[in-house]
ChimeraX commands (.cxc) that place a marker at each C-alpha (Angstrom):
marker #1 position 56.12,-29.85,-18.20 radius 0.5
marker #1 position 59.33,-31.09,-16.55 radius 0.5
marker #1 position 60.97,-34.09,-18.06 radius 0.5
marker #1 position 60.77,-37.12,-15.09 radius 0.5
marker #1 position 63.82,-37.31,-12.95 radius 0.5
marker #1 position 65.29,-40.44,-12.02 radius 0.5
marker #1 position 64.57,-41.14,-8.01 radius 0.5
marker #1 position 68.48,-41.43,-7.32 radius 0.5
marker #1 position 68.89,-37.81,-8.48 radius 0.5
marker #1 position 68.63,-35.18,-5.78 radius 0.5
marker #1 position 67.22,-31.65,-5.73 radius 0.5
marker #1 position 68.25,-28.96,-3.38 radius 0.5
marker #1 position 65.61,-26.34,-2.36 radius 0.5
marker #1 position 65.92,-23.23,0.27 radius 0.5
marker #1 position 63.88,-23.27,3.56 radius 0.5
marker #1 position 63.26,-20.63,5.60 radius 0.5
marker #1 position 62.83,-21.48,9.33 radius 0.5
marker #1 position 59.72,-21.16,11.04 radius 0.5
marker #1 position 60.45,-22.32,14.48 radius 0.5
marker #1 position 62.84,-25.42,15.72 radius 0.5
marker #1 position 61.40,-28.44,17.76 radius 0.5
marker #1 position 62.53,-31.25,19.50 radius 0.5
marker #1 position 60.49,-33.53,17.35 radius 0.5
marker #1 position 59.40,-34.06,13.84 radius 0.5
marker #1 position 55.78,-34.39,14.84 radius 0.5
marker #1 position 55.84,-31.12,16.87 radius 0.5
marker #1 position 57.58,-29.58,13.73 radius 0.5
marker #1 position 54.74,-30.69,11.53 radius 0.5
marker #1 position 52.05,-29.63,13.76 radius 0.5
marker #1 position 53.26,-26.08,14.08 radius 0.5
marker #1 position 53.02,-25.85,10.56 radius 0.5
marker #1 position 49.37,-26.34,10.89 radius 0.5
marker #1 position 49.23,-30.17,9.66 radius 0.5
marker #1 position 46.44,-32.00,10.84 radius 0.5
marker #1 position 47.67,-34.94,13.65 radius 0.5
marker #1 position 46.20,-37.43,11.24 radius 0.5
marker #1 position 48.28,-36.38,8.17 radius 0.5
marker #1 position 51.43,-35.53,10.26 radius 0.5
marker #1 position 51.37,-39.36,11.65 radius 0.5
marker #1 position 50.85,-40.78,8.06 radius 0.5
marker #1 position 53.69,-38.77,6.94 radius 0.5
marker #1 position 55.98,-39.93,9.92 radius 0.5
marker #1 position 55.08,-43.47,9.43 radius 0.5
marker #1 position 55.63,-43.27,5.75 radius 0.5
marker #1 position 59.42,-41.81,6.06 radius 0.5
marker #1 position 60.10,-44.49,8.25 radius 0.5
marker #1 position 60.59,-46.63,5.25 radius 0.5
marker #1 position 63.75,-44.30,3.71 radius 0.5
marker #1 position 67.09,-44.71,4.88 radius 0.5
marker #1 position 67.51,-41.28,6.38 radius 0.5
marker #1 position 64.21,-39.65,6.91 radius 0.5
marker #1 position 65.76,-36.49,7.54 radius 0.5
marker #1 position 63.69,-34.19,5.77 radius 0.5
marker #1 position 59.90,-34.17,5.22 radius 0.5
marker #1 position 58.04,-32.27,2.46 radius 0.5
marker #1 position 54.24,-31.56,2.13 radius 0.5
marker #1 position 51.77,-28.72,1.84 radius 0.5
marker #1 position 49.38,-26.97,4.06 radius 0.5
marker #1 position 46.12,-25.50,3.24 radius 0.5
marker #1 position 46.33,-22.98,0.34 radius 0.5
marker #1 position 48.93,-25.10,-1.13 radius 0.5
marker #1 position 51.78,-23.63,0.28 radius 0.5
marker #1 position 55.12,-25.94,0.19 radius 0.5
marker #1 position 56.66,-26.63,3.97 radius 0.5
marker #1 position 59.54,-28.59,4.81 radius 0.5
marker #1 position 60.15,-30.13,8.16 radius 0.5
marker #1 position 64.18,-31.00,8.31 radius 0.5
marker #1 position 66.40,-32.16,10.92 radius 0.5
marker #1 position 68.89,-29.48,12.17 radius 0.5
marker #1 position 72.64,-30.20,12.54 radius 0.5
marker #1 position 72.07,-29.56,15.94 radius 0.5
marker #1 position 69.45,-32.55,16.11 radius 0.5
marker #1 position 66.51,-30.61,16.41 radius 0.5
marker #1 position 63.72,-30.41,13.56 radius 0.5
marker #1 position 63.14,-27.24,11.59 radius 0.5
marker #1 position 59.75,-26.13,10.23 radius 0.5
marker #1 position 60.23,-24.37,7.49 radius 0.5
marker #1 position 58.81,-22.61,4.30 radius 0.5
marker #1 position 60.08,-24.40,0.92 radius 0.5
marker #1 position 60.80,-22.92,-1.78 radius 0.5
marker #1 position 60.15,-25.57,-4.61 radius 0.5
marker #1 position 60.86,-23.11,-7.63 radius 0.5
marker #1 position 64.01,-21.93,-6.62 radius 0.5
marker #1 position 65.16,-25.75,-6.48 radius 0.5
marker #1 position 68.66,-26.51,-7.76 radius 0.5
marker #1 position 70.70,-29.72,-8.91 radius 0.5
marker #1 position 73.52,-28.40,-6.44 radius 0.5
marker #1 position 73.74,-27.47,-2.74 radius 0.5
marker #1 position 76.05,-24.34,-3.43 radius 0.5
marker #1 position 73.30,-23.13,-6.08 radius 0.5
marker #1 position 70.48,-23.66,-3.41 radius 0.5
marker #1 position 72.45,-21.57,-0.65 radius 0.5
marker #1 position 73.31,-18.60,-3.35 radius 0.5
marker #1 position 69.43,-18.88,-3.52 radius 0.5
marker #1 position 68.98,-19.07,0.05 radius 0.5
marker #1 position 70.83,-16.04,0.65 radius 0.5
marker #1 position 69.15,-13.83,-1.43 radius 0.5
marker #1 position 65.77,-15.06,-0.18 radius 0.5
marker #1 position 66.78,-14.10,3.72 radius 0.5
marker #1 position 65.69,-11.21,5.20 radius 0.5
marker #1 position 67.26,-9.69,8.42 radius 0.5
marker #1 position 67.26,-12.06,11.50 radius 0.5
marker #1 position 65.84,-14.86,9.37 radius 0.5
marker #1 position 67.71,-18.12,9.60 radius 0.5
marker #1 position 67.48,-20.86,6.77 radius 0.5
marker #1 position 68.68,-24.63,5.74 radius 0.5
marker #1 position 69.10,-26.32,2.01 radius 0.5
marker #1 position 66.73,-28.97,1.82 radius 0.5
marker #1 position 68.07,-31.94,0.01 radius 0.5
marker #1 position 65.05,-34.21,-1.15 radius 0.5
marker #1 position 64.80,-36.67,-4.44 radius 0.5
marker #1 position 64.08,-34.53,-7.65 radius 0.5
marker #1 position 61.30,-36.55,-8.60 radius 0.5
marker #1 position 59.54,-35.79,-5.15 radius 0.5
marker #1 position 60.12,-31.94,-5.80 radius 0.5
marker #1 position 58.87,-32.13,-9.29 radius 0.5
marker #1 position 55.61,-33.78,-8.39 radius 0.5
marker #1 position 55.19,-31.49,-5.46 radius 0.5
marker #1 position 55.98,-28.43,-7.68 radius 0.5
marker #1 position 53.12,-29.79,-10.22 radius 0.5
marker #1 position 50.82,-30.51,-7.73 radius 0.5
marker #1 position 50.98,-26.95,-6.26 radius 0.5
marker #1 position 50.75,-25.67,-10.07 radius 0.5
marker #1 position 47.49,-27.72,-10.31 radius 0.5
marker #1 position 46.02,-26.12,-7.15 radius 0.5
marker #1 position 46.30,-22.63,-8.21 radius 0.5
marker link #1:1,2 radius 0.2
marker link #1:2,3 radius 0.2
marker link #1:3,4 radius 0.2
marker link #1:4,5 radius 0.2
marker link #1:5,6 radius 0.2
marker link #1:6,7 radius 0.2
marker link #1:7,8 radius 0.2
marker link #1:8,9 radius 0.2
marker link #1:9,10 radius 0.2
marker link #1:10,11 radius 0.2
marker link #1:11,12 radius 0.2
marker link #1:12,13 radius 0.2
marker link #1:13,14 radius 0.2
marker link #1:14,15 radius 0.2
marker link #1:15,16 radius 0.2
marker link #1:16,17 radius 0.2
marker link #1:17,18 radius 0.2
marker link #1:18,19 radius 0.2
marker link #1:19,20 radius 0.2
marker link #1:20,21 radius 0.2
marker link #1:21,22 radius 0.2
marker link #1:22,23 radius 0.2
marker link #1:23,24 radius 0.2
marker link #1:24,25 radius 0.2
marker link #1:25,26 radius 0.2
marker link #1:26,27 radius 0.2
marker link #1:27,28 radius 0.2
marker link #1:28,29 radius 0.2
marker link #1:29,30 radius 0.2
marker link #1:30,31 radius 0.2
marker link #1:31,32 radius 0.2
marker link #1:32,33 radius 0.2
marker link #1:33,34 radius 0.2
marker link #1:34,35 radius 0.2
marker link #1:35,36 radius 0.2
marker link #1:36,37 radius 0.2
marker link #1:37,38 radius 0.2
marker link #1:38,39 radius 0.2
marker link #1:39,40 radius 0.2
marker link #1:40,41 radius 0.2
marker link #1:41,42 radius 0.2
marker link #1:42,43 radius 0.2
marker link #1:43,44 radius 0.2
marker link #1:44,45 radius 0.2
marker link #1:45,46 radius 0.2
marker link #1:46,47 radius 0.2
marker link #1:47,48 radius 0.2
marker link #1:48,49 radius 0.2
marker link #1:49,50 radius 0.2
marker link #1:50,51 radius 0.2
marker link #1:51,52 radius 0.2
marker link #1:52,53 radius 0.2
marker link #1:53,54 radius 0.2
marker link #1:54,55 radius 0.2
marker link #1:55,56 radius 0.2
marker link #1:56,57 radius 0.2
marker link #1:57,58 radius 0.2
marker link #1:58,59 radius 0.2
marker link #1:59,60 radius 0.2
marker link #1:60,61 radius 0.2
marker link #1:61,62 radius 0.2
marker link #1:62,63 radius 0.2
marker link #1:63,64 radius 0.2
marker link #1:64,65 radius 0.2
marker link #1:65,66 radius 0.2
marker link #1:66,67 radius 0.2
marker link #1:67,68 radius 0.2
marker link #1:68,69 radius 0.2
marker link #1:69,70 radius 0.2
marker link #1:70,71 radius 0.2
marker link #1:71,72 radius 0.2
marker link #1:72,73 radius 0.2
marker link #1:73,74 radius 0.2
marker link #1:74,75 radius 0.2
marker link #1:75,76 radius 0.2
marker link #1:76,77 radius 0.2
marker link #1:77,78 radius 0.2
marker link #1:78,79 radius 0.2
marker link #1:79,80 radius 0.2
marker link #1:80,81 radius 0.2
marker link #1:81,82 radius 0.2
marker link #1:82,83 radius 0.2
marker link #1:83,84 radius 0.2
marker link #1:84,85 radius 0.2
marker link #1:85,86 radius 0.2
marker link #1:86,87 radius 0.2
marker link #1:87,88 radius 0.2
marker link #1:88,89 radius 0.2
marker link #1:89,90 radius 0.2
marker link #1:90,91 radius 0.2
marker link #1:91,92 radius 0.2
marker link #1:92,93 radius 0.2
marker link #1:93,94 radius 0.2
marker link #1:94,95 radius 0.2
marker link #1:95,96 radius 0.2
marker link #1:96,97 radius 0.2
marker link #1:97,98 radius 0.2
marker link #1:98,99 radius 0.2
marker link #1:99,100 radius 0.2
marker link #1:100,101 radius 0.2
marker link #1:101,102 radius 0.2
marker link #1:102,103 radius 0.2
marker link #1:103,104 radius 0.2
marker link #1:104,105 radius 0.2
marker link #1:105,106 radius 0.2
marker link #1:106,107 radius 0.2
marker link #1:107,108 radius 0.2
marker link #1:108,109 radius 0.2
marker link #1:109,110 radius 0.2
marker link #1:110,111 radius 0.2
marker link #1:111,112 radius 0.2
marker link #1:112,113 radius 0.2
marker link #1:113,114 radius 0.2
marker link #1:114,115 radius 0.2
marker link #1:115,116 radius 0.2
marker link #1:116,117 radius 0.2
marker link #1:117,118 radius 0.2
marker link #1:118,119 radius 0.2
marker link #1:119,120 radius 0.2
marker link #1:120,121 radius 0.2
marker link #1:121,122 radius 0.2
marker link #1:122,123 radius 0.2
marker link #1:123,124 radius 0.2
marker link #1:124,125 radius 0.2
marker link #1:125,126 radius 0.2
view
């Protein structure tokens, strides 16, 4: 079991883009998140100062992330929780190793406590 991280610590994880959309809701729905759950996730994200990244799991326990791109759109991505890092540059290196031809990706930044909890939940689901 991983030690509990403070909520202010950040974790960086590679995310490979599946598609881009104009809204976070459209991106969540494209990841096959049920509409009610997607709406709940969006409303909960409004409590954060900068809701630029949303992490959840889809059926089967696969972690996915929806994040705001530098262009202002929303990317629906596969997230790699087990490749999370404590620095952005380390996560970029891991992302480059994960990308295949013609794939794009981003580095998602989330509170380390959230990533640790999500990792433990996916392990428990297996």
